[in-house]
C-alpha positions in Angstrom: 17.6 -87.8 12.4 16.5 -84.7 10.6 17.2 -81.4 12.4 15.2 -79.1 10.2 15.1 -76.4 12.9 18.9 -76.5 13.4 18.4 -77.1 17.1 21.8 -78.8 17.2 23.5 -76.2 15.1 23.3 -72.4 14.6 21.8 -70.0 12.2 24.2 -67.1 12.1 25.1 -67.7 8.5 21.6 -66.5 7.6 22.5 -63.0 8.9 25.4 -62.2 6.6 25.0 -58.4 6.7 25.3 -58.2 10.4 28.1 -60.7 10.5 29.9 -58.7 7.9 29.5 -55.5 10.0 31.0 -57.4 12.9 34.0 -58.5 10.8 34.5 -54.8 10.0 34.7 -54.0 13.7 31.3 -52.3 14.0 29.3 -52.5 17.2 26.3 -54.6 16.0 23.0 -54.9 17.7 21.7 -58.4 18.8 19.8 -60.5 16.4 18.2 -62.4 19.3 17.1 -61.6 22.8 16.2 -63.9 25.7 14.0 -62.2 28.2 12.9 -63.4 31.6 9.4 -62.0 32.4 9.5 -63.8 35.8 12.3 -64.6 38.2 10.1 -67.1 40.1 9.4 -70.6 39.1 6.8 -73.2 40.1 9.4 -76.1 39.8 12.8 -76.8 41.3 14.3 -79.1 38.7 17.3 -81.1 39.9 19.4 -79.8 36.9 18.4 -76.2 37.1 21.3 -74.0 36.0 20.2 -70.8 37.8 19.3 -72.3 41.2 21.9 -70.0 42.7 19.6 -67.0 41.9 17.1 -68.4 44.5 14.0 -68.2 42.3 13.1 -64.7 43.4 9.5 -63.9 42.5 10.1 -60.7 40.7 8.4 -59.7 37.4 9.4 -57.4 34.7 7.1 -54.4 34.4 4.9 -54.8 31.3 5.1 -51.2 30.2 8.9 -51.1 30.6 9.2 -54.4 28.7 7.0 -53.1 25.8 9.2 -50.0 25.5 12.2 -52.3 25.4 10.5 -54.3 22.6 9.9 -51.1 20.7 13.6 -50.1 20.9 14.7 -53.7 20.1 12.6 -53.6 16.9 14.1 -50.3 15.9 17.7 -51.7 16.5 17.0 -54.6 14.2 16.4 -57.4 16.8 14.9 -60.2 14.8 13.6 -62.6 17.6 12.8 -62.7 21.3 12.4 -65.9 23.4 10.5 -65.5 26.6 12.0 -67.9 29.0 14.9 -66.9 31.4 15.6 -67.8 35.0 12.0 -68.3 35.9 8.7 -69.6 34.4 7.5 -67.0 31.8 3.8 -68.0 32.0 3.8 -66.9 35.7 3.7 -63.3 34.4 0.1 -62.1 34.5 0.5 -60.0 31.3 2.5 -62.6 29.3 -0.2 -63.1 26.7 -0.4 -59.4 26.0 3.4 -59.1 25.9 3.7 -61.9 23.4 1.0 -60.3 21.2 2.6 -56.9 21.4 6.1 -58.3 20.5 4.8 -60.0 17.4 3.0 -56.7 16.5 6.3 -54.9 16.5 7.6 -57.3 13.7 9.7 -59.5 16.0 9.5 -63.3 15.8 8.5 -64.6 19.2 9.0 -67.9 21.0 8.4 -69.3 24.5 10.2 -71.9 26.6 8.0 -73.2 29.5 7.5 -76.1 31.8 4.0 -76.2 30.4 2.0 -76.5 33.7 0.3 -73.1 33.1 -0.2 -73.7 29.3 -3.9 -74.1 29.7 -6.2 -74.2 26.7 -7.2 -70.6 27.1 -3.6 -69.6 27.2 -2.8 -71.6 24.0 -5.7 -69.9 22.3 -4.3 -66.4 23.2 -0.7 -67.0 22.3 0.0 -69.7 19.8 -1.1 -67.7 16.8 1.7 -65.1 17.6 4.5 -67.6 18.3 7.0 -69.1 15.8 7.5 -71.9 18.3 6.8 -73.0 21.8 9.0 -75.6 23.6 7.9 -77.4 26.8 10.6 -78.7 29.2 9.4 -82.2 30.0 12.0 -84.5 31.5 10.4 -87.8 32.1 8.0 -90.3 30.6 6.2 -91.2 33.8 4.6 -89.1 36.6 6.8 -90.7 39.3 10.1 -89.9 37.6 8.8 -86.5 36.6 8.0 -85.4 40.1 11.5 -86.4 41.3 13.3 -84.5 38.5 11.1 -81.5 38.4 10.7 -81.7 42.2 7.0 -81.0 42.0 3.7 -83.0 42.3 2.9 -85.9 40.1 -0.3 -84.1 39.0 1.8 -81.6 37.1 3.0 -84.4 34.7 -0.6 -85.1 33.7 -1.4 -81.4 33.5 1.5 -80.8 31.0 0.5 -83.8 28.9 -3.1 -82.5 28.7 -1.9 -79.0 28.0 0.2 -80.2 25.1 -2.8 -82.2 23.8 -5.0 -79.1 23.9 -2.2 -76.9 22.3 -2.1 -79.3 19.4 -5.8 -79.0 19.0 -5.7 -75.2 19.0 -2.9 -75.3 16.4 -4.9 -77.7 14.1 -8.2 -75.8 14.6 -6.6 -72.5 13.7 -4.4 -74.0 10.9 -1.4 -72.4 12.6 2.2 -72.7 11.6 3.4 -72.6 15.2 5.9 -75.3 16.0 5.1 -77.2 19.2 8.1 -79.0 20.6 9.2 -80.7 23.8 12.7 -80.7 25.2 14.2 -83.4 27.5 17.5 -83.0 29.2 19.1 -86.4 29.3 20.4 -87.4 32.7 20.8 -90.8 34.5 17.4 -90.4 36.2 15.3 -90.3 33.0 17.4 -92.2 30.4 15.1 -95.3 30.6 12.0 -93.2 29.9 12.9 -91.2 26.8 11.4 -93.6 24.4 8.2 -93.8 26.6 7.9 -90.0 26.4 8.6 -89.9 22.7 5.7 -92.4 22.1 3.3 -90.3 24.2 4.3 -87.1 22.3 3.9 -88.7 18.9 0.4 -89.9 19.8 -0.5 -86.4 21.0 0.8 -84.8 17.8 3.6 -82.5 18.8 6.1 -81.6 16.1 9.3 -82.8 17.7 11.1 -84.0 20.8 14.6 -82.7 21.3 17.0 -84.6 23.5 20.0 -82.6 24.9 22.8 -83.4 27.2 23.4 -81.9 30.6 26.1 -79.1 30.8 27.3 -77.8 34.2 26.7 -74.0 34.7 29.8 -72.6 36.5 27.7 -70.9 39.2 25.0 -73.5 39.7 24.7 -75.7 42.8 23.0 -78.4 40.8 25.2 -81.4 40.2 24.5 -84.3 37.8 26.7 -87.4 37.5 29.5 -86.1 35.3 30.5 -89.7 34.3 27.2 -90.3 32.5 28.1 -91.8 29.2 25.9 -90.5 26.4 27.5 -92.9 23.9 26.1 -95.8 26.0 22.6 -94.8 25.0 23.0 -95.8 21.3 20.2 -98.5 21.5 17.8 -95.9 22.9 18.7 -93.5 20.1 18.0 -96.2 17.5 14.5 -96.7 19.0 13.9 -92.9 18.8 14.8 -92.9 15.2 12.3 -95.6 14.6 9.5 -93.4 15.9 10.1 -90.6 13.4 7.8 -89.9 10.5 6.7 -87.0 8.4 4.8 -85.4 11.3 7.0 -86.2 14.3 10.7 -85.6 14.4 13.4 -86.3 16.9 16.2 -83.7 17.3 18.9 -85.6 19.0 21.6 -83.2 20.0 24.4 -85.7 19.3 26.8 -83.1 18.0 26.4 -81.2 21.3 27.0 -84.5 23.2 30.3 -85.0 21.3 31.4 -81.5 22.1 31.1 -82.1 25.8 34.3 -84.2 25.6 36.2 -82.2 23.1 38.4 -79.1 23.2 37.0 -75.9 21.8 38.1 -74.9 18.3 38.1 -71.2 19.3 40.3 -69.2 21.6 37.9 -66.5 22.6 34.2 -66.0 23.0 33.1 -64.1 19.9 29.4 -64.5 19.7 28.4 -62.1 22.4 27.4 -59.2 20.2 24.7 -61.2 18.4 22.5 -61.9 21.4 21.6 -60.5 24.8 19.8 -61.5 28.0 17.4 -59.4 30.0 16.7 -60.8 33.5 13.6 -60.4 35.6 15.2 -57.3 37.3 15.7 -55.5 34.0 19.5 -56.1 33.9 20.9 -56.6 30.4 23.7 -59.2 30.1 26.1 -60.4 27.5 26.0 -64.0 28.7 23.7 -66.1 30.9 26.8 -67.6 32.6 27.2 -64.4 34.5 23.6 -63.7 35.6 23.5 -61.9 39.0 27.0 -60.5 38.6 26.5 -56.8 38.1 30.0 -56.3 36.8 28.9 -58.2 33.7 25.7 -56.2 33.1 25.5 -53.6 30.3 22.8 -51.7 32.2 19.3 -51.8 33.4 16.1 -51.0 31.3 14.5 -49.2 34.3 17.4 -46.7 34.4 18.4 -46.4 30.7 16.7 -47.1 27.4 17.5 -50.4 25.8 18.8 -48.5 22.7 21.3 -46.5 24.8 22.4 -49.7 26.6 23.1 -51.6 23.4 25.0 -48.7 21.9 26.9 -47.9 25.1 30.6 -48.0 25.7 30.0 -50.2 28.7 28.5 -52.9 26.5 31.5 -52.8 24.3 33.8 -52.8 27.3 32.1 -55.7 29.1 32.1 -57.9 25.9 35.7 -57.1 25.3 36.6 -58.0 28.9 34.7 -61.4 28.6 36.3 -62.1 25.3 39.8 -61.3 26.3 40.0 -62.4 29.9 37.8 -65.5 30.0 39.4 -68.9 29.5 36.9 -70.5 27.2 38.1 -74.0 28.2 36.8 -73.2 31.7 33.5 -71.9 30.5 30.3 -73.9 30.3 30.7 -76.8 27.9 28.5 -76.7 24.8 26.9 -73.4 25.7 24.4 -71.5 23.7 27.1 -69.7 21.7 29.4 -72.7 21.3 28.9 -73.4 17.6 28.5 -69.7 16.8 31.9 -69.2 18.3 33.4 -71.9 16.2 31.9 -70.3 13.1 33.1 -66.8 13.9 36.5 -68.0 14.9 36.9 -69.7 11.5 35.7 -66.6 9.7 38.2 -64.5 11.7 41.0 -66.9 11.4 40.7 -68.5 7.9 43.1 -71.4 7.0 45.2 -71.6 3.9 43.7 -72.0 0.4 40.3 -70.4 1.2 40.1 -69.0 -2.3 39.9 -72.5 -3.8 36.2 -72.9 -3.2 
């Protein structure tokens, strides 16, 4: 299956200058930010990694967020994804925030459960987005309501919202990529192909299928004995649905990595990304959300520029890198493949000059 968006890989090799500065020991700015406009969520998915934060209905102040975006642009941040521990479309100013972010020269993306992605919202935001990804984890309303722990009606809303988003994209001749993500668990494995057929008919660009990975602080628990290799027949059916317009991004490499030891001895990718939660706290890693000792600072108290350039940021990252046992960290985390790449760059094997 073609992974043209490198969903199952990484893209750090396209940022050679910043990686080179990191290799020289410089304190580099993030390339990418994940920002949570909202701490609350309208769903309670059975696999939610941040359930321990209790879905507190806080919202980032729009003016403070825009100032942060200004400083991020000045620091060389290339992209921002609005997602986080809550549902980003719950923020009443999200459409304006997305437009403002793109206006500052930063690529913008959104991850959402799609319930609030109504036609008028798509009309306002799609033209500013590089991509939007909807979390849709079933192929029928009955299974959907059990996994998302919401009403069956939400399934039909999301399907209709996706259909309208595709229409908006086509009418405006937009390049925005519209994708759907399914987290593969025992409860939905029999419906993946059903969902893929629905999405292909609607006209979305891709479906990505990813494995479950246990967050160390989460109370959510999914059967750890679920065998992804046993789903080969389903994967073959998915491949048969692909064509020039509809792609399947099966994260099979990530699935393999769940059962393998990590090639790297320390977490090295932290300098290249950062996470801002709905309370304004800036973190190195989403595995430590809610733990203030792992926060670099807060955008309501200090400027984002000062936080990124602070000694505290360097100290927190160094502490995580040197003291955290990566084998006890979350399997196949966001930085997993980046860490492997950076580890090899930092610890080259023999004969590297024989290219």
